[in-house]
C-alpha positions as MATLAB code, in Angstrom:
seq = 'XXXXXXXXXXXXXXXXXXXXXXXXXXXXXXXXXXXXXXXXXXXXXXXXXXXXXXXXXXXXXXXXXXXXXXXXXXXXXXXXXXXXXXXXXXXXXXXXXXXXXXXXXXXXXXXXXXXXXXXXXXXXXXXXXXXXXXXXXXXXXXXXXXXXXXXXXXXXXXXXXXXXXXXXXXXXXXXXXXXXXXXXXXXXXXXXXXXXXXXXXXXXXXXXXXXXXXXXXXXXXXXXXXXXXXXXXXXXXXXXXXXXXXXXXXXXXXXXXXXXXXXXXXXXXXXXXXXX';
ca = [
     -27.083  -24.965   10.937;
     -30.046  -24.239   13.547;
     -32.496  -27.282   13.944;
     -36.106  -26.758   13.781;
     -36.753  -28.087   17.091;
     -34.131  -25.517   18.660;
     -35.994  -22.707   17.661;
     -39.455  -23.409   19.289;
     -39.095  -20.274   21.464;
     -38.165  -18.128   18.432;
     -41.277  -19.158   16.545;
     -43.735  -18.414   19.563;
     -42.219  -15.184   20.359;
     -42.354  -14.032   16.655;
     -46.056  -15.138   16.492;
     -47.186  -13.140   19.381;
     -44.944  -10.006   18.655;
     -44.944   -7.747   15.840;
     -41.452   -6.723   16.190;
     -38.568   -8.578   17.921;
     -34.725   -7.708   17.983;
     -33.112  -10.676   19.808;
     -34.065  -14.347   20.635;
     -32.546  -17.076   22.616;
     -30.305  -19.893   20.885;
     -30.710  -23.222   22.308;
     -27.643  -24.741   20.886;
     -24.328  -23.817   19.175;
     -25.208  -21.761   15.803;
     -22.675  -20.840   13.204;
     -22.772  -17.361   11.584;
     -21.714  -17.436    8.150;
     -19.831  -14.401    6.489;
     -22.473  -15.092    3.453;
     -26.064  -16.525    3.547;
     -24.797  -19.628    2.115;
     -24.306  -22.838    4.287;
     -21.108  -23.574    2.499;
     -19.595  -20.217    3.364;
     -17.288  -19.836    6.032;
     -18.308  -19.271    9.513;
     -16.521  -16.528   11.368;
     -17.858  -17.173   14.825;
     -20.492  -19.400   16.406;
     -23.246  -18.185   18.855;
     -23.154  -20.098   22.069;
     -26.055  -22.133   23.298;
     -27.912  -20.198   26.078;
     -26.876  -16.710   24.209;
     -29.021  -14.817   21.881;
     -29.420  -13.857   18.253;
     -29.791  -10.222   17.515;
     -31.425   -9.600   14.282;
     -30.160   -6.796   12.142;
     -32.875   -4.133   11.522;
     -33.887   -3.829    8.673;
     -33.213   -6.942    7.080;
     -31.475   -6.847    3.594;
     -34.296   -7.455    0.989;
     -31.959   -9.575   -1.105;
     -31.386  -12.364    1.418;
     -32.507  -15.883    0.295;
     -35.477  -17.410    1.751;
     -34.477  -19.289    5.225;
     -31.483  -16.649    6.024;
     -31.564  -14.008    8.727;
     -28.872  -11.402    9.101;
     -27.624  -10.990   13.015;
     -25.515   -8.192   14.176;
     -22.513   -9.219   15.966;
     -21.006   -6.664   18.735;
     -17.211   -6.430   18.644;
     -14.420   -6.661   19.447;
     -13.338   -8.834   16.416;
      -9.821   -9.886   15.469;
      -9.169   -9.300   11.839;
      -6.127   -9.143    9.426;
      -4.831   -6.720    6.740;
      -1.959   -6.912    4.264;
       1.084   -4.732    5.329;
       0.723   -2.792    1.970;
      -2.638   -1.582    2.905;
      -1.163    0.268    6.000;
       0.177    3.981    5.184;
       3.330    5.627    6.577;
       1.427    7.360    9.326;
       0.162    3.736   10.450;
      -3.331    4.123    9.159;
      -5.326    1.529    7.201;
      -6.110    2.508    3.851;
      -9.929    2.976    3.524;
     -11.739    0.229    1.684;
      -8.807   -2.262    2.750;
      -9.951   -5.901    3.107;
     -10.116   -6.973    6.665;
      -9.921  -10.820    6.618;
     -10.552  -13.664    9.197;
      -7.013  -15.132    8.937;
      -3.695  -14.012    7.665;
      -3.954  -15.320    4.221;
      -5.102  -14.159    0.775;
      -7.972  -16.758    0.453;
      -9.276  -16.197    4.130;
     -12.777  -14.849    4.093;
     -13.008  -10.801    3.984;
     -15.144  -10.074    7.106;
     -15.419   -6.295    6.232;
     -13.945   -3.199    4.818;
     -11.872   -0.602    6.530;
     -13.499    2.646    6.854;
     -12.164    6.021    6.183;
     -11.027    7.700    9.601;
     -11.657    4.393   11.517;
      -9.234    3.886   14.560;
      -7.991    0.228   14.524;
      -5.404   -1.206   16.928;
      -2.351   -3.319   16.051;
      -2.307   -6.763   17.868;
       0.841   -8.330   16.237;
       2.684   -8.650   13.003;
       2.437  -12.057   11.011;
       4.548  -11.822    8.169;
       3.192   -9.688    5.409;
       0.056   -9.303    7.313;
      -0.820   -7.127   10.462;
      -3.300   -8.344   12.927;
      -5.833   -5.934   14.103;
      -8.797   -5.478   16.613;
     -11.796   -3.487   15.868;
     -14.898   -2.950   18.020;
     -17.603   -1.897   15.535;
     -20.362   -4.420   14.804;
     -20.306   -6.683   11.804;
     -23.234   -8.281   10.100;
     -23.318  -12.135    9.634;
     -25.985  -14.838    8.478;
     -27.704  -17.812   10.083;
     -30.182  -19.998    8.842;
     -33.730  -20.145   10.074;
     -37.019  -21.706    9.312;
     -39.044  -19.283    7.191;
     -41.536  -19.061    9.715;
     -39.203  -17.646   12.185;
     -37.678  -14.838   10.156;
     -37.741  -11.539   11.902;
     -40.530   -9.107   10.617;
     -39.377   -6.184    8.529;
     -41.079   -3.351    6.905;
     -39.032   -3.872    3.759;
     -40.732   -6.459    1.559;
     -38.602   -9.489    0.730;
     -38.877  -11.245   -2.563;
     -38.857  -14.943   -2.450;
     -35.600  -16.214   -3.890;
     -35.581  -19.879   -5.221;
     -32.302  -19.908   -6.411;
     -29.630  -18.963   -3.403;
     -26.841  -18.412   -5.913;
     -28.862  -15.914   -7.695;
     -29.195  -13.596   -4.507;
     -26.707  -11.065   -4.039;
     -25.279  -11.157   -0.306;
     -25.602   -7.888    1.491;
     -22.224   -6.171    2.187;
     -20.571   -7.050    5.461;
     -19.578   -3.613    6.429;
     -21.878   -1.504    8.441;
     -21.920    2.413    8.560;
     -18.678    3.782    9.925;
     -18.077    3.703   13.862;
     -15.105    4.937   15.556;
     -13.432    2.103   17.458;
     -10.594    1.603   19.853;
      -9.879   -1.834   21.444;
      -7.536   -3.865   23.702;
      -4.140   -4.881   21.989;
      -2.738   -8.138   22.430;
      -0.924  -10.803   20.807;
      -3.024  -14.280   20.770;
      -2.507  -15.291   24.626;
      -0.875  -12.348   25.588;
      -2.534   -9.248   27.119;
      -1.283   -5.706   26.262;
      -2.565   -2.147   26.526;
      -4.733   -0.652   23.744;
      -2.710    1.509   21.109;
      -4.029    3.111   18.066;
      -2.486    2.771   14.737;
      -2.336    6.513   14.610;
      -0.302    7.210   17.685;
       3.121    8.980   17.742;
       6.153    7.117   18.169;
       6.573    8.651   21.552;
       3.092    7.535   22.817;
       2.951    4.026   21.314;
       2.665    1.295   23.860;
       4.961   -1.873   23.908;
       3.447   -5.113   22.513;
       4.814   -8.644   21.934;
       5.912   -9.617   18.427;
       7.363  -12.975   17.126;
       9.370  -13.899   14.337;
      13.047  -15.232   13.393;
      15.971  -12.718   14.235;
      17.914  -11.920   11.272;
      20.775   -9.590   10.555;
      20.270   -6.839    7.577;
      23.992   -6.368    7.029;
      25.514   -7.669    3.739;
      28.722   -6.820    1.956;
      26.981   -6.705   -1.304;
      24.286   -4.395   -0.640;
      23.807   -0.571    1.175;
      23.536   -0.806    4.717;
      19.956   -0.760    6.011;
      18.706    1.728    8.511;
      18.805   -0.884   11.206;
      21.208   -3.786   11.590;
      18.352   -6.235   12.810;
      15.257   -7.365   11.715;
      12.171   -9.943   12.193;
      11.270  -12.223    9.310;
       8.505  -14.567    8.695;
       8.858  -18.299    8.236;
       9.628  -17.695    4.515;
      12.710  -15.520    5.511;
      11.024  -12.197    4.396;
      11.467   -9.274    6.707;
       8.600   -7.772    8.013;
       9.960   -5.311   10.631;
      13.160   -3.714   11.458;
      14.432   -3.974   15.192;
      16.014   -0.964   16.821;
      18.172   -2.623   19.753;
      19.710    0.456   21.039;
      17.587    0.542   24.209;
      18.077   -3.314   24.856;
      19.960   -4.494   28.017;
      21.334   -7.616   26.867;
      24.209   -9.519   28.780;
      24.708  -11.930   25.875;
      25.927  -10.962   22.605;
      23.123   -9.990   20.449;
      24.689  -11.925   17.424;
      23.696  -15.325   19.444;
      20.064  -14.801   18.534;
      20.700  -14.711   14.594;
      18.602  -17.005   12.805;
      16.634  -18.065   15.823;
      12.772  -17.587   16.722;
      12.478  -14.726   19.207;
       9.761  -13.044   21.238;
      10.308   -9.227   21.062;
       8.581   -6.689   23.470;
       8.582   -3.213   21.961;
       6.769   -0.273   20.368;
       6.337   -0.358   16.804;
       6.549    2.850   14.487;
       6.909    3.597   10.760;
      10.129    4.261    9.377;
      10.175    7.848    8.068;
      10.156    8.071    4.253;
       9.469    4.385    3.715;
       6.603    1.747    4.333;
       8.622   -0.173    6.633;
       8.212   -0.500   10.522;
      10.711   -0.535   13.021;
      10.199   -2.108   16.742;
      11.877   -0.301   19.376;
      13.072   -3.242   21.518;
      12.577   -3.446   25.085;
      13.299   -7.043   25.700;
      14.173  -10.156   23.687;
      13.821  -13.924   24.395;
      13.749  -17.257   22.743;
      10.890  -18.901   21.750;
];
């Protein structure tokens, strides 16, 4: 929450100008996914930075709140079921703050939007997008940005309908990486021959079983629950140690991901493999 004393510069600037798009922030300021103090904060504006007001301001905002624009890139997560066979994100898919079903929804995927794979997390795919998002900060009523759109007074914040987080469609491309590791940008729509290797982590498992038909690949990565989330193509792997020695162990795999034709599965063309 922004303290009133920390917004003196904001008050003065707005009192002497008819329009202001950005103002300095003097202390860390949480940006909420909804105009509600109890809503999750998906980022914090650093002291010494600026708050960039969205223009125009949504008319349905509760009194004491302002919408701000947050430039990308942003890390988001989507369920694997929302990724098509061509490795595109289904339009309207929920892009969440964390890889879990109860994580806040930051925005929705736009039709034709280019997103980049950062990593795989079980049933979730981590993505990076660069288009701006809209968040909400608390400000004193006198400090609200001026707008040509009349803003009704809302006495009950629960009665206000928050503005959607998704801004107009913008094409985006971003730097692909797993957390803590750099990688080259790669589009979800790239062909297998052009895909750039990235690092994936999971439990190394065998797909072979005498009680079921043979899978298209003998090895796979599984999440903590044991569910397979990607096949592994180890045909290009130069390994002196028997591959079976990695079974059941957590590994880091460097390779390019692609869709398995005719299925909803992924396969990683493994270039290197190491224990974690």
